[in-house]
C-alpha positions in Angstrom: 136.1 116.6 107.8 137.4 115.2 104.5 136.3 111.7 105.5 132.8 113.0 106.3 132.5 114.7 102.9 133.7 111.6 101.1 131.2 109.5 103.2 128.3 111.8 102.2 129.3 111.7 98.6 129.4 107.9 98.6 126.1 107.7 100.4 124.4 110.1 97.9 126.0 108.2 95.0 124.6 104.9 96.4 121.2 106.5 96.9 121.1 107.7 93.3 122.1 104.3 92.0 119.5 102.6 94.1 116.9 105.1 92.9 117.8 104.5 89.2 117.7 100.8 89.7 114.2 100.9 91.2 113.1 103.2 88.4 114.5 100.9 85.7 112.9 97.9 87.4 109.5 99.6 87.6 109.5 100.8 84.0 111.5 98.1 82.3 108.5 97.0 80.1 108.2 100.6 78.8 111.9 100.8 78.1 111.9 97.5 76.2 108.9 98.5 74.2 110.3 101.9 73.1 113.7 100.4 72.3 112.1 97.8 70.1 109.7 100.3 68.5 112.5 102.9 67.7 114.8 100.2 66.3 111.9 98.8 64.1 110.6 102.1 62.8 114.0 103.8 62.2 115.4 100.7 60.6 112.4 100.2 58.4 112.4 103.8 57.4 116.1 103.8 56.7 115.8 100.7 54.5 113.0 102.1 52.4 114.5 105.6 52.1 117.9 104.2 51.3 119.7 106.2 54.0 119.6 106.8 57.8 119.4 110.1 59.5 121.8 111.6 62.0 121.6 110.5 65.6 120.4 114.0 66.8 117.4 113.7 64.4 116.2 110.5 66.1 116.9 111.8 69.6 114.8 115.0 69.0 111.9 113.4 67.2 111.5 110.4 69.5 111.9 112.5 72.7 109.1 114.8 71.5 106.9 111.9 70.3 107.3 109.9 73.5 106.7 113.0 75.6 103.5 113.6 73.7 102.5 109.9 74.3 102.9 110.1 78.1 101.5 113.7 78.3 98.3 112.6 76.5 98.0 109.5 78.7 98.4 111.7 81.9 95.8 114.1 80.7 93.4 111.3 79.8 93.7 110.1 83.4 93.0 113.7 84.6 89.9 114.1 82.5 88.6 110.6 83.1 86.5 111.7 86.1 85.3 115.0 84.6 81.7 115.6 83.7 82.3 116.6 80.1 84.8 114.0 79.4 84.5 113.7 75.6 84.5 117.5 75.1 87.5 117.8 77.3 89.5 115.1 75.5 88.6 116.6 72.1 89.8 120.0 73.1 92.9 118.4 74.6 93.8 116.7 71.3 93.4 119.9 69.4 95.6 121.8 71.8 98.2 119.0 71.7 98.4 119.2 67.9 98.5 122.9 67.8 101.4 122.9 70.3 103.1 119.9 68.6 103.5 121.6 65.2 105.5 124.7 66.1 107.4 122.9 68.8 108.6 120.3 66.3 109.5 123.0 63.9 111.6 124.9 66.5 113.4 121.7 67.7 114.1 120.8 64.0 115.5 124.2 63.3 117.9 124.3 66.3 118.9 120.7 66.7 118.5 118.9 63.3 119.0 119.6 59.6 115.3 119.3 58.9 112.9 122.3 58.1 115.5 125.0 58.2 114.0 128.5 58.0 113.8 130.4 54.7 112.6 133.8 53.6 109.1 132.5 52.9 108.9 129.9 55.6 109.2 130.6 59.3 111.2 127.7 60.9 110.5 125.7 57.7 106.8 125.4 58.4 104.9 124.8 55.2 101.8 122.7 54.2 103.8 119.5 53.8 105.4 119.9 57.2 102.0 120.7 58.8 100.4 117.6 57.3 103.3 115.4 58.3 103.3 116.9 61.9 99.5 116.4 62.2 99.8 112.8 61.1 102.7 112.1 63.4 101.1 113.7 66.4 97.7 112.0 65.8 99.5 108.6 65.5 101.1 108.9 69.0 97.9 110.3 70.4 95.9 107.3 69.1 98.6 104.9 70.5 98.5 106.7 73.9 94.7 106.6 73.9 94.8 102.9 73.2 97.4 102.4 76.0 95.0 104.3 78.4 92.1 102.1 77.5 94.3 99.0 78.0 95.3 100.2 81.4 91.7 100.9 82.3 90.7 97.4 81.2 93.5 95.9 83.2 92.6 97.9 86.3 88.9 97.1 86.0 89.8 93.4 85.5 91.9 93.5 88.7 89.1 95.1 90.6 86.7 92.5 89.3 89.1 89.7 90.3 89.5 91.3 93.8 85.8 91.5 94.2 85.4 87.9 93.1 88.2 86.9 95.5 86.5 88.8 98.3 83.2 87.2 97.5 84.8 83.7 97.5 86.6 84.6 100.7 83.3 85.6 102.3 81.7 82.4 101.1 84.5 80.4 102.7 84.4 82.4 105.9 80.6 82.0 106.0 81.0 78.2 105.6 83.7 78.1 108.3 81.5 80.2 110.6 78.5 77.9 110.0 80.7 74.8 110.6 82.1 76.4 113.8 78.6 77.3 114.9 77.5 73.7 114.4 80.5 72.5 116.3 79.7 75.0 119.1 76.1 73.9 119.2 77.2 70.3 119.5 79.7 71.2 122.1 77.0 73.1 124.0 74.7 70.1 123.9 77.6 67.9 125.2 78.4 70.4 127.9 74.8 70.3 129.0 74.7 66.5 129.1 78.1 65.9 130.7 77.7 68.3 133.8 74.2 67.0 134.5 75.4 63.5 134.4 78.3 64.4 136.7 76.1 66.3 139.2 73.5 63.4 139.3 76.3 61.0 139.9 77.7 63.1 142.7 74.3 63.4 144.3 73.9 59.6 144.1 77.3 59.2 145.8 76.4 61.8 148.5 73.2 59.9 149.3 75.1 56.6 149.7 77.9 57.9 151.9 76.4 60.7 154.0 75.3 58.4 156.8 78.5 56.5 157.0 80.9 59.4 156.3 79.4 62.8 156.9 82.7 64.6 156.1 83.0 63.0 152.7 79.3 63.8 152.1 79.9 67.5 152.9 82.9 67.6 150.6 80.7 66.1 147.8 78.0 68.7 148.4 80.5 71.6 148.4 82.2 70.2 145.3 78.9 69.8 143.4 77.9 73.4 144.3 81.3 74.7 143.2 81.4 72.8 139.9 77.8 73.7 139.1 78.6 77.4 139.6 81.8 77.2 137.5 79.9 75.4 134.7 76.7 77.5 134.6 78.4 80.8 135.3 81.0 81.1 132.5 83.3 84.0 131.8 80.9 85.1 129.2 78.4 86.0 131.9 78.7 89.7 132.3 78.1 90.2 136.0 77.1 88.1 139.1 76.3 89.0 142.7 79.4 89.3 145.0 77.4 87.3 147.6 77.0 84.4 145.1 80.7 84.4 144.3 81.6 84.5 147.9 79.4 81.5 148.7 81.5 79.5 146.2 84.7 80.7 147.8 83.5 79.3 151.1 82.7 76.0 149.4 86.2 75.9 147.9 87.8 76.7 151.2 85.7 74.0 152.9 87.0 71.4 150.4 90.6 72.5 150.8 90.3 72.6 154.6 89.0 69.0 154.6 91.7 67.8 152.3 94.7 69.6 153.8 93.7 69.9 157.5 96.1 72.0 159.5 98.2 72.5 156.4 95.6 74.9 155.0 95.2 78.2 156.9 93.0 80.8 155.3 91.0 83.8 156.6 88.3 85.9 154.9 87.5 89.4 156.2 84.4 90.9 154.7 82.6 94.1 155.5 78.8 94.1 155.6 76.5 95.8 153.0 77.7 94.1 149.8 74.6 92.1 149.1 73.6 93.9 145.9 77.2 94.5 144.6 77.9 93.1 141.1 81.2 91.9 139.8 82.6 89.7 137.0 82.2 86.0 137.6 85.0 83.7 138.9 86.9 86.7 140.2 87.2 85.6 143.8 87.5 82.0 142.9 90.4 82.8 140.6 92.4 84.7 143.2 91.7 82.1 145.9 92.8 79.3 143.5 96.0 81.3 142.7 96.7 81.7 146.5 96.4 77.9 147.0 98.2 77.0 143.8 101.2 79.3 144.3 101.1 80.2 148.0 102.2 78.6 151.2 99.1 78.4 153.4 100.6 75.9 155.9 101.7 78.6 158.5 98.9 79.2 161.0 100.7 82.3 162.2 100.8 83.8 158.7 97.7 82.5 156.9 96.4 83.5 153.5 94.0 86.4 153.9 91.3 87.6 151.6 89.8 91.0 152.5 86.7 92.6 150.9 86.0 96.2 151.8 83.9 99.1 150.5 85.3 102.7 150.4 83.9 105.7 148.6 81.5 103.7 146.4 84.4 101.5 145.5 84.9 97.8 146.1 88.4 97.0 147.3 89.6 93.4 147.3 93.1 92.5 148.7 94.9 89.2 149.3 98.1 88.3 151.1 99.9 84.9 151.3 103.3 83.5 151.6 104.9 82.3 148.4 105.3 78.6 148.0 108.1 76.9 146.2 105.8 73.9 145.4 103.0 73.9 142.8 99.6 72.2 143.5 97.5 70.7 140.8 94.2 72.5 141.4 93.3 74.9 138.6 90.0 76.5 137.4 91.5 77.2 134.0 92.3 80.9 134.4 95.1 83.0 135.8 95.8 86.4 137.2 96.9 87.8 133.8 93.6 86.7 132.2 91.7 88.1 135.2 93.5 91.4 134.8 92.5 91.6 131.2 88.8 90.7 132.0 88.7 93.4 134.6 90.1 96.0 132.1 87.6 94.9 129.5 84.6 95.3 131.9 85.7 98.4 133.8 88.1 100.2 131.6 90.2 102.8 133.4 87.7 102.9 136.3 89.0 99.6 137.7 92.5 98.2 138.0 94.3 95.2 139.4 97.9 95.0 140.6 99.9 92.2 142.1 103.5 92.1 143.4 105.9 90.2 145.6 107.3 91.8 148.8 109.5 89.9 151.4 108.3 86.4 150.3 104.7 87.5 150.3 102.4 87.8 147.3 100.0 90.7 147.4 97.0 91.4 145.1 95.0 94.6 145.1 91.8 95.0 143.1 89.8 98.2 142.9 86.4 98.1 141.2 83.7 100.8 140.9 80.6 99.4 142.7 77.7 98.3 140.5 74.5 97.3 142.1 71.8 95.0 140.6 69.3 97.1 138.7 
């Protein structure tokens, strides 16, 4: 129990020291200013008067004057947004002077050897004292007002600099955006030229070899169709017909079947009535690509399976394949994680995609609310 109390005391002490350090660091300019000002004024006054006052005299007077300085500054901030600002500040100054005079007299009476009470003068208040107190209070009020205007100027300048920085930042961002737009337009033009050149070349090759090698010709036709679809139907396209997507899957399977022969075993099971169903592009191609890339499709008794079914106005897509320890090179540039994100972006909570491994088999389940072409 004693150790716990000692620990709490040390923690509180450390917290207090940290708080004081942060406070001193934040207000160090104020502290330095007041120390210099008090030393200058008290020293100058002592030299001209030929004597210095007691320590309590300085403590009382400067505590009151500094308090007036910050109180006036705080009230200026409060009145800054008021409708009758000048009237409010004028009344504020009058009230501050009227409070300052008796408060100074009371503090002098009890804590210093100045203005001691007499039979004729309450707390030593006389015309000379009032004039001196008014002068002293007005002096610190003017200095406080000047400090407030200085702070206002600094704040307004900071705002102006921030606005200018924001404006320059917007100019830079606009220039970058325009540059990126130009690059994108150039890339789009190149993307239009390069695929057409490729497709025309493939068509030329197909015409030359179709008579001598019909299998190679069929592969070129399927590859051309698949690549044209992948290029012209980007991920930015919102929806495509499921039937169009499935046609490309058949082209991909035809190519892989030709290339791999008996090492490629794949089945597609599709229910009828999906002609007008819409889905995001490259969905089926992505999952078939993933099955070939990461799956073992060489077992004729356990082939890869893609099933497409409709249940309660919902499209259900499932796949199953053995997991391969080897990786193939084919890739359409997207993966299941990316596909999962795209499905969430397009369908929100209404659609979902899950994949998992069970007994050396990789399973994918996709549920999508049916959207038909409008």
